[in-house]
C-alpha positions, 0 to 999 in steps of 0.5 A: 267293688260293686259288692262294698258299694252295695253294703255301703249304700245299705248301711247309709240307708240303715243309719237314716232310718235309725235317725229319722225314727229316733226324730219322730219318736221325739216328736210323738213323746211330746204333747203341746198344751196350750193355755187360754183365757176367757171370762164369764162377762160381768152383769154390773155393766162395767166398761172394763175389767182389767186384770194384772197378770204377773206370771202363771205356772202350771204342775202335773204332780202339784210339786214340780212347777213350770213357769209359762212363758208369759210376760207380765200384762194387763188383760181386759177380761170383757173382750173375752166371753160367749166362747171367746178367749185368748192364747197366753202360752203353749208348753210341751210335755210328755205325751199323756201328762195331764196338767193338774193345777195352775197358779195364777199370780196377780199384780197390784194394777188391777182396775174396773172402769165404771159406766161413767168413765171412772177408773177404780182400783181393785183392791186384792186381799194380801194372801193372793201374793203367792198366787191362786191355785187352781185345780184343773177339771177333766175327765179326758184321757189324753195321748196328745196335745190339748187345750186348757182354759182359765175361766175368769167369773168377773161377775162374781170376782168383783165385790162393792164395798158398801158405799164406800165406792171402793171395790175388791177383787176376789177371783172366781176362776175355774180351769179345765181341759177342753178335751171331751167337754161341751158347750150349750149355745142359742139366742134369746127371743126378744133379741134386745133383752139381755139375760144372765144365762146359767146352769149348775153342774153336778159339783155345784159349779155355776157356769154363767154368761151374758146374752149378747144383744149385739149378736141377736142375744147369742149366748154360749156356756162352754167347759160341760162335762157329760151329765144332765142340765137345766138351763136357766135364765135371770132377768138383769132388772127384776132378778127373777130367774126362769127355766129356759129349758130342762133336762138337756143331755150332754155327752162328753165332746158333743155341743148342743145347739139349742136355736132361738128360745122365747122368753116368757112374756 
């Protein structure tokens, strides 16, 4: 009897162990991918840039598309700049699967609020009704969950139509996986002078932001991959461009903190 009980216990332990390993294997075979929205702030002094998002899809092979659990909504892009972002959705894929493309479908209720408080509709070209396809930039080898940034450049996306008072929305967006990407940040002196801070990547993408005078003229450029960068500033009134710092070395995944940088007098 004792011998039978002993073997029964061994059998139960073995079954539990197999079940536990199967559960752990399932967990390890999946990876959670987070999709986040951010913005390179507008230079025109708009009070709000409201983008109507209808749906977002993603694909790991460009053929099969997964719809994100994102309810149709309107987002003010100006709330998300200098490193701030907003979670849109989480999706589970097989571990190691890398999202290659994103399709962003916008609605018709896009508006910009001008300095005087006027709300102006942003007309969207009809060809965008099928969605904007974005290639997801990445140098990362992925074995677990990761974060994808959808970086909407409001400044370059809003086009004023002559003197008619109308505005056109031509979305300029980049998207990248944050793993192995870096950021450059710092503060400008004098702290009351807002500047457009930007750099150009090796693939000729311009990454820009606006220094925040409310936060000691803080700026942050993110989504930079390994390479050498020149950091530049544009005077918003004169459009003059100066080099703040040249030859900045970026090694994937390591941020560069520049501290305080003085503008030439």
